[in-house]
Structures are given as structure tokens and as C-alpha cells.
PAGUVEX-955885 format. One record per residue (C-alpha): residue number from 1; chain; x, y, z. Coordinates in steps of 0.2 Angstrom, whole numbers, always signed. Layout:
# PAGUVEX-955885
[rec NUM "A" [X Y Z]]
...
***
This chain:
# PAGUVEX-955885
[rec 1 "A" [-378 +223 +88]]
[rec 2 "A" [-393 +212 +96]]
[rec 3 "A" [-395 +212 +116]]
[rec 4 "A" [-395 +196 +128]]
[rec 5 "A" [-400 +199 +145]]
[rec 6 "A" [-394 +182 +155]]
[rec 7 "A" [-399 +180 +174]]
[rec 8 "A" [-387 +170 +186]]
[rec 9 "A" [-373 +177 +173]]
[rec 10 "A" [-360 +170 +186]]
[rec 11 "A" [-367 +154 +188]]
[rec 12 "A" [-363 +136 +180]]
[rec 13 "A" [-377 +139 +166]]
[rec 14 "A" [-376 +159 +166]]
[rec 15 "A" [-358 +160 +162]]
[rec 16 "A" [-359 +147 +149]]
[rec 17 "A" [-372 +156 +140]]
[rec 18 "A" [-363 +173 +142]]
[rec 19 "A" [-347 +167 +134]]
[rec 20 "A" [-358 +158 +121]]
[rec 21 "A" [-368 +172 +113]]
[rec 22 "A" [-355 +184 +118]]
[rec 23 "A" [-346 +174 +104]]
[rec 24 "A" [-361 +174 +95]]
[rec 25 "A" [-361 +191 +91]]
[rec 26 "A" [-373 +198 +106]]
[rec 27 "A" [-370 +212 +116]]
[rec 28 "A" [-373 +202 +133]]
[rec 29 "A" [-378 +209 +150]]
[rec 30 "A" [-379 +198 +165]]
[rec 31 "A" [-389 +198 +179]]
[rec 32 "A" [-380 +193 +196]]
[rec 33 "A" [-380 +198 +213]]
[rec 34 "A" [-369 +182 +221]]
[rec 35 "A" [-386 +174 +230]]
[rec 36 "A" [-376 +157 +231]]
[rec 37 "A" [-363 +164 +243]]
[rec 38 "A" [-380 +167 +255]]
[rec 39 "A" [-385 +150 +249]]
[rec 40 "A" [-369 +139 +252]]
[rec 41 "A" [-356 +148 +260]]
[rec 42 "A" [-340 +159 +252]]
[rec 43 "A" [-334 +143 +243]]
[rec 44 "A" [-349 +144 +231]]
[rec 45 "A" [-348 +164 +228]]
[rec 46 "A" [-350 +167 +209]]
[rec 47 "A" [-341 +185 +211]]
[rec 48 "A" [-326 +177 +207]]
[rec 49 "A" [-333 +171 +191]]
[rec 50 "A" [-342 +187 +186]]
[rec 51 "A" [-327 +198 +188]]
[rec 52 "A" [-317 +186 +175]]
[rec 53 "A" [-332 +187 +163]]
[rec 54 "A" [-330 +206 +164]]
[rec 55 "A" [-311 +205 +161]]
[rec 56 "A" [-312 +193 +148]]
[rec 57 "A" [-327 +194 +138]]
[rec 58 "A" [-328 +207 +124]]
[rec 59 "A" [-345 +216 +125]]
[rec 60 "A" [-352 +210 +142]]
[rec 61 "A" [-358 +220 +155]]
[rec 62 "A" [-362 +214 +173]]
[rec 63 "A" [-378 +222 +184]]
[rec 64 "A" [-377 +220 +201]]
[rec 65 "A" [-395 +217 +202]]
[rec 66 "A" [-408 +206 +214]]
[rec 67 "A" [-420 +197 +199]]
[rec 68 "A" [-434 +202 +214]]
[rec 69 "A" [-430 +219 +213]]
[rec 70 "A" [-447 +222 +198]]
[rec 71 "A" [-443 +241 +197]]
[rec 72 "A" [-424 +238 +192]]
[rec 73 "A" [-428 +222 +182]]
[rec 74 "A" [-441 +234 +170]]
[rec 75 "A" [-429 +250 +170]]
[rec 76 "A" [-416 +238 +165]]
[rec 77 "A" [-426 +231 +151]]
[rec 78 "A" [-432 +246 +145]]
[rec 79 "A" [-416 +255 +144]]
[rec 80 "A" [-412 +240 +132]]
[rec 81 "A" [-429 +238 +122]]
[rec 82 "A" [-424 +241 +105]]
[rec 83 "A" [-409 +231 +102]]
[rec 84 "A" [-416 +217 +116]]
[rec 85 "A" [-419 +200 +106]]
[rec 86 "A" [-417 +186 +121]]
[rec 87 "A" [-418 +182 +139]]
[rec 88 "A" [-408 +167 +147]]
[rec 89 "A" [-417 +165 +165]]
[rec 90 "A" [-403 +154 +173]]
[rec 91 "A" [-405 +162 +189]]
[rec 92 "A" [-413 +152 +204]]
[rec 93 "A" [-411 +146 +224]]
[rec 94 "A" [-408 +130 +216]]
[rec 95 "A" [-409 +118 +233]]
[rec 96 "A" [-423 +111 +239]]
[rec 97 "A" [-415 +108 +256]]
[rec 98 "A" [-412 +125 +257]]
[rec 99 "A" [-428 +130 +252]]
[rec 100 "A" [-435 +120 +267]]
[rec 101 "A" [-426 +131 +279]]
[rec 102 "A" [-434 +147 +272]]
[rec 103 "A" [-445 +144 +258]]
[rec 104 "A" [-453 +162 +257]]
[rec 105 "A" [-434 +168 +250]]
[rec 106 "A" [-434 +151 +239]]
[rec 107 "A" [-453 +156 +234]]
[rec 108 "A" [-449 +176 +228]]
[rec 109 "A" [-433 +169 +221]]
[rec 110 "A" [-441 +157 +209]]
[rec 111 "A" [-456 +161 +206]]
[rec 112 "A" [-457 +181 +210]]
[rec 113 "A" [-442 +184 +202]]
[rec 114 "A" [-446 +176 +185]]
[rec 115 "A" [-464 +184 +185]]
[rec 116 "A" [-452 +200 +185]]
[rec 117 "A" [-444 +197 +170]]
[rec 118 "A" [-459 +189 +161]]
[rec 119 "A" [-467 +207 +164]]
[rec 120 "A" [-453 +215 +160]]
[rec 121 "A" [-450 +205 +142]]
[rec 122 "A" [-469 +207 +138]]
[rec 123 "A" [-469 +227 +142]]
[rec 124 "A" [-452 +230 +133]]
[rec 125 "A" [-448 +217 +123]]
[rec 126 "A" [-460 +204 +121]]
[rec 127 "A" [-454 +198 +103]]
[rec 128 "A" [-437 +192 +113]]
[rec 129 "A" [-436 +174 +116]]
[rec 130 "A" [-438 +171 +134]]
[rec 131 "A" [-429 +154 +137]]
[rec 132 "A" [-430 +147 +157]]
[rec 133 "A" [-419 +134 +164]]
[rec 134 "A" [-433 +123 +174]]
[rec 135 "A" [-430 +107 +184]]
[rec 136 "A" [-439 +89 +184]]
[rec 137 "A" [-443 +95 +201]]
[rec 138 "A" [-458 +100 +192]]
[rec 139 "A" [-466 +82 +192]]
[rec 140 "A" [-461 +81 +210]]
[rec 141 "A" [-459 +63 +217]]
[rec 142 "A" [-469 +55 +205]]
[rec 143 "A" [-455 +46 +195]]
[rec 144 "A" [-451 +38 +212]]
[rec 145 "A" [-468 +26 +208]]
[rec 146 "A" [-461 +19 +192]]
[rec 147 "A" [-458 +0 +193]]
[rec 148 "A" [-440 +0 +195]]
[rec 149 "A" [-429 -15 +196]]
[rec 150 "A" [-413 -18 +208]]
[rec 151 "A" [-399 -21 +198]]
[rec 152 "A" [-381 -23 +206]]
[rec 153 "A" [-378 -5 +206]]
[rec 154 "A" [-393 +6 +200]]
[rec 155 "A" [-411 +5 +199]]
[rec 156 "A" [-417 +4 +181]]
[rec 157 "A" [-434 +3 +173]]
[rec 158 "A" [-439 -12 +164]]
[rec 159 "A" [-433 -12 +146]]
[rec 160 "A" [-452 -13 +140]]
[rec 161 "A" [-456 +1 +151]]
[rec 162 "A" [-463 +19 +140]]
[rec 163 "A" [-451 +28 +149]]
[rec 164 "A" [-435 +17 +149]]
[rec 165 "A" [-427 +26 +135]]
[rec 166 "A" [-432 +43 +146]]
[rec 167 "A" [-448 +52 +153]]
[rec 168 "A" [-456 +64 +143]]
[rec 169 "A" [-468 +78 +146]]
[rec 170 "A" [-483 +67 +148]]
[rec 171 "A" [-478 +62 +165]]
[rec 172 "A" [-492 +72 +176]]
[rec 173 "A" [-486 +85 +191]]
[rec 174 "A" [-501 +82 +203]]
[rec 175 "A" [-505 +75 +218]]
[rec 176 "A" [-486 +71 +222]]
[rec 177 "A" [-472 +78 +234]]
[rec 178 "A" [-463 +92 +226]]
[rec 179 "A" [-453 +98 +239]]
[rec 180 "A" [-453 +117 +242]]
[rec 181 "A" [-441 +122 +227]]
[rec 182 "A" [-451 +108 +217]]
[rec 183 "A" [-468 +120 +219]]
[rec 184 "A" [-457 +135 +218]]
[rec 185 "A" [-450 +131 +200]]
[rec 186 "A" [-465 +123 +193]]
[rec 187 "A" [-476 +142 +199]]
[rec 188 "A" [-461 +148 +186]]
[rec 189 "A" [-463 +136 +173]]
[rec 190 "A" [-482 +139 +173]]
[rec 191 "A" [-480 +157 +172]]
[rec 192 "A" [-467 +155 +159]]
[rec 193 "A" [-478 +144 +148]]
[rec 194 "A" [-494 +155 +151]]
[rec 195 "A" [-485 +171 +147]]
[rec 196 "A" [-481 +159 +131]]
[rec 197 "A" [-500 +157 +128]]
[rec 198 "A" [-508 +171 +131]]
[rec 199 "A" [-498 +184 +125]]
[rec 200 "A" [-490 +175 +112]]
[rec 201 "A" [-472 +177 +115]]
[rec 202 "A" [-458 +165 +112]]
[rec 203 "A" [-454 +156 +129]]
[rec 204 "A" [-448 +138 +133]]
[rec 205 "A" [-447 +130 +148]]
[rec 206 "A" [-432 +118 +147]]
[rec 207 "A" [-433 +106 +162]]
[rec 208 "A" [-417 +98 +166]]
[rec 209 "A" [-410 +86 +176]]
[rec 210 "A" [-393 +89 +184]]
[rec 211 "A" [-383 +100 +175]]
[rec 212 "A" [-365 +101 +176]]
[rec 213 "A" [-347 +105 +170]]
[rec 214 "A" [-329 +111 +177]]
[rec 215 "A" [-335 +128 +183]]
[rec 216 "A" [-347 +122 +195]]
[rec 217 "A" [-345 +126 +212]]
[rec 218 "A" [-353 +111 +216]]
[rec 219 "A" [-359 +110 +237]]
[rec 220 "A" [-366 +95 +248]]
[rec 221 "A" [-381 +103 +245]]
[rec 222 "A" [-382 +106 +225]]
[rec 223 "A" [-372 +102 +212]]
[rec 224 "A" [-369 +81 +215]]
[rec 225 "A" [-354 +78 +202]]
[rec 226 "A" [-343 +91 +205]]
[rec 227 "A" [-345 +91 +223]]
[rec 228 "A" [-343 +71 +222]]
[rec 229 "A" [-327 +74 +212]]
[rec 230 "A" [-321 +88 +225]]
[rec 231 "A" [-326 +77 +242]]
[rec 232 "A" [-314 +61 +234]]
[rec 233 "A" [-299 +72 +228]]
[rec 234 "A" [-299 +82 +245]]
[rec 235 "A" [-303 +67 +256]]
[rec 236 "A" [-319 +74 +262]]
[rec 237 "A" [-332 +62 +273]]
[rec 238 "A" [-347 +60 +259]]
[rec 239 "A" [-365 +56 +264]]
[rec 240 "A" [-378 +46 +252]]
[rec 241 "A" [-395 +50 +257]]
[rec 242 "A" [-405 +34 +254]]
[rec 243 "A" [-409 +23 +238]]
[rec 244 "A" [-392 +13 +245]]
[rec 245 "A" [-382 +23 +232]]
[rec 246 "A" [-394 +17 +219]]
[rec 247 "A" [-403 +31 +213]]
[rec 248 "A" [-400 +37 +194]]
[rec 249 "A" [-398 +56 +187]]
[rec 250 "A" [-396 +61 +171]]
[rec 251 "A" [-382 +72 +169]]
[rec 252 "A" [-380 +87 +155]]
[rec 253 "A" [-366 +96 +152]]
[rec 254 "A" [-370 +114 +152]]
[rec 255 "A" [-362 +120 +136]]
[rec 256 "A" [-374 +105 +129]]
[rec 257 "A" [-387 +115 +137]]
[rec 258 "A" [-382 +132 +131]]
[rec 259 "A" [-381 +124 +114]]
[rec 260 "A" [-400 +120 +115]]
[rec 261 "A" [-405 +137 +122]]
[rec 262 "A" [-394 +142 +104]]
[rec 263 "A" [-404 +132 +94]]
[rec 264 "A" [-421 +136 +103]]
[rec 265 "A" [-417 +155 +100]]
[rec 266 "A" [-415 +150 +81]]
[rec 267 "A" [-431 +146 +78]]
[rec 268 "A" [-443 +149 +93]]
[rec 269 "A" [-461 +145 +96]]
[rec 270 "A" [-473 +150 +111]]
[rec 271 "A" [-475 +141 +127]]
[rec 272 "A" [-462 +126 +121]]
[rec 273 "A" [-461 +114 +136]]
[rec 274 "A" [-447 +100 +134]]
[rec 275 "A" [-436 +88 +148]]
[rec 276 "A" [-419 +91 +144]]
[rec 277 "A" [-404 +82 +152]]
[rec 278 "A" [-391 +69 +148]]
[rec 279 "A" [-403 +55 +143]]
[rec 280 "A" [-399 +38 +141]]
[rec 281 "A" [-382 +46 +133]]
[rec 282 "A" [-377 +52 +149]]
[rec 283 "A" [-383 +45 +166]]
[rec 284 "A" [-376 +38 +183]]
[rec 285 "A" [-379 +30 +198]]
[rec 286 "A" [-371 +36 +214]]
[rec 287 "A" [-361 +21 +218]]
[rec 288 "A" [-355 +20 +198]]
[rec 289 "A" [-351 +40 +199]]
[rec 290 "A" [-340 +37 +215]]
[rec 291 "A" [-331 +22 +206]]
[rec 292 "A" [-328 +35 +192]]
[rec 293 "A" [-322 +48 +203]]
[rec 294 "A" [-309 +36 +212]]
[rec 295 "A" [-303 +29 +196]]
[rec 296 "A" [-300 +46 +189]]
[rec 297 "A" [-293 +54 +204]]
[rec 298 "A" [-284 +37 +211]]
[rec 299 "A" [-289 +38 +227]]
[rec 300 "A" [-303 +33 +240]]
[rec 301 "A" [-318 +43 +242]]
[rec 302 "A" [-323 +39 +260]]
[rec 303 "A" [-342 +38 +262]]
[rec 304 "A" [-357 +33 +269]]
[rec 305 "A" [-375 +26 +267]]
[rec 306 "A" [-390 +36 +275]]
[rec 307 "A" [-407 +26 +275]]
[rec 308 "A" [-415 +45 +275]]
[rec 309 "A" [-419 +53 +258]]
[rec 310 "A" [-422 +69 +254]]
[rec 311 "A" [-440 +73 +255]]
[rec 312 "A" [-444 +75 +236]]
[rec 313 "A" [-430 +66 +229]]
[rec 314 "A" [-430 +55 +213]]
[rec 315 "A" [-425 +36 +213]]
[rec 316 "A" [-422 +35 +195]]
[rec 317 "A" [-422 +51 +182]]
[rec 318 "A" [-417 +52 +164]]
[rec 319 "A" [-425 +63 +151]]
[rec 320 "A" [-431 +59 +135]]
[rec 321 "A" [-425 +71 +124]]
[rec 322 "A" [-435 +63 +108]]
[rec 323 "A" [-447 +78 +109]]
[rec 324 "A" [-433 +92 +109]]
[rec 325 "A" [-422 +82 +95]]
[rec 326 "A" [-441 +80 +84]]
[rec 327 "A" [-442 +99 +84]]
[rec 328 "A" [-422 +101 +84]]
[rec 329 "A" [-411 +88 +74]]
[rec 330 "A" [-397 +97 +73]]
[rec 331 "A" [-394 +95 +92]]
[rec 332 "A" [-385 +81 +102]]
[rec 333 "A" [-377 +79 +117]]
[rec 334 "A" [-358 +80 +115]]
[rec 335 "A" [-352 +74 +134]]
[rec 336 "A" [-355 +58 +141]]
[rec 337 "A" [-353 +56 +161]]
[rec 338 "A" [-333 +52 +162]]
[rec 339 "A" [-330 +65 +150]]
[rec 340 "A" [-339 +78 +159]]
[rec 341 "A" [-329 +71 +177]]
[rec 342 "A" [-313 +71 +170]]
[rec 343 "A" [-315 +89 +165]]
[rec 344 "A" [-322 +92 +180]]
[rec 345 "A" [-305 +84 +187]]
[rec 346 "A" [-294 +90 +178]]
[rec 347 "A" [-301 +109 +180]]
[rec 348 "A" [-301 +108 +198]]
[rec 349 "A" [-288 +97 +204]]
[rec 350 "A" [-273 +108 +207]]
[rec 351 "A" [-285 +120 +216]]
[rec 352 "A" [-293 +107 +226]]
[rec 353 "A" [-276 +99 +231]]
[rec 354 "A" [-268 +114 +235]]
[rec 355 "A" [-283 +118 +247]]
[rec 356 "A" [-283 +100 +256]]
[rec 357 "A" [-263 +102 +260]]
[rec 358 "A" [-267 +119 +269]]
***
């Protein structure tokens, strides 16, 4: 039986990957040490998800291991070297606000942790597909210098602009403000590419915008759609930072992202890099997302506008999916914004309503 290792297996993307590849016949080992509760508090803990995976998924084993533990990571890879066919690296410190509070921890998790995994793969399973969930933050605030036009509910690129259909990987990453999170993720991104080129390993960096889904434990600092719906249902005051709420994000359902993992793994190549988000098929501004949340939940969100934008935050981001679709034409986005928000609402409303009642 082929083996897959999934880091961050208790998180949104990791847990989706565990279920997908276990169903596809893999023995799946999840690396998860619940750092999310350290980042964002007990409500964001991944432990319940890890426990559910152990109980519900045949052929899954949970390893409580920190990816910063290079010796521990190498030993785990060595034990499964003969069958190890796939590494999905979804573990990360995911918030640029949090990174500014503790840059060393952010960097050691995102950059050094990735190096540990790459070294373990090179030593014990160099032919295993290595999939890295990167981020559009590797481009820093470069998208903020695009010639955006203000519309009633969103900022938008002119229809004749080369990136109107979505930003591709030709966007440069230099001479921009990345945020410290963007720096740590860019460092890891470049490492993954270089191991692919230098050691001829099958690696890919998938630079996502917002990843979301009903299992997302959204918090104020990370997980915008899930937290926005939660704030609406629980009547929690919400603050929009900058751009009058007209900033635009594309959002990709975790299920669609993991489907892209599977497509790449079926036909991998070395040092691949793609922008991969919701694209033109699944994007929304803050104001538009609020309107949808209120419509779906049937209640009003109490929000305020702050003039202060987060450092390195994007005014507008829509990924071009053209490069990935050219190489993997059978892959497609299956969930749009409204469908995603309805899924988030229906999956969580009972729990959130009970929490509000207490």
C-alpha cells in the first residue's frame, strides 16, 4: 500500500487531504501538534479534528510531531521510506499579524520546518511527490500597485488589463513589502522549487489566496469567510481593516485545492509553481461577502471600518488558473462563493447558535 505523509493534518487543508488520499487507497500519516491553538486560542484547536480522523478514517495514523524537529521528521520518513509516495505539506503559521508578534517562531515553522521536510524527503524518498501549500503573499504588496478602479462594492482591474482574468506567476516578488509571514512563506516556496531543480525531485508550490470550507476554524486573524459567517451568526462585532471594505479576495474550497493536489500527483514534474485560488469563478469583496452572510444567516453583521490596513495586505487578488489548467485540463473549480458560504453556515450554525445562547 502506498504511503502519504500530510503535515498540518488536523487543519482545513490537511484534514481534507487525509480523507481524500485515504479514500484513494493510501496509508496516510498525519503530522499535527495543534500549534493552531497556540496561535489563535482554544477555539481554533485542531485536536478535535485529529481525533475524528483517527476514529473515522481507515488507514490513518496521527503523529504528534513538530516539523521543527528535524531528527524526528527524518526518523519518521526513514521508517516509511520504502512505501512513501506522496508528501502534502500543509502545516504553517498562517497569519501575517501573528508573525509580526513572534517572527522567530513564524520563520522556524514556515521556513526551517519546510527545509526539514525537504531534507527528509531527499534522504529517504526523493521520488515521492512533494506538494507545498504556498501563498500569494510571496508577491508582497505588489498587487496594490495595480491600476485598480473603485466600483460600488469592490475594487476592480480594467477589463483590458493583462491580469484582469487573474494574476499569473510572471508577477515579480522583489522590492515589495511582504509582511514577515510573506517572507517566511517565500523562503519555503523558493526552497521547494530549488530542491526540485537541484535534486530533480517532483515538487510543486501552489500559491493560494484564501483557502476555505465548512471545517475551517476561522479566527479574527485568519480564515476570513468562516470567521465572517461566525461573526454574523453570533452577533460578534467585526472590524474591516482598510480599503473601505472593497478589497477583493479569491477563495478556493479546500476540496478543490486537494483535487489539484491529486491532479499534480498523477502527473508530477520538478520545480513546478502555480498560482491557484478561486480565480474569476470564486472571488468576493468584503462588502459583498458581508451582504451574502447576512442574506444566508438572516441576521445583520455589526461591523466597523478601520482606515488602517494590515501591513502587506492586498487590495485585490484574483489568481489566474490558466497555467494550472493548461497542464491539468481535467481539473476545475467546483464551488463558488455563495455555495461555500452556505456550506459554512449549514455545517456550523447549530454549534454557533448554541454558543451564543450560553
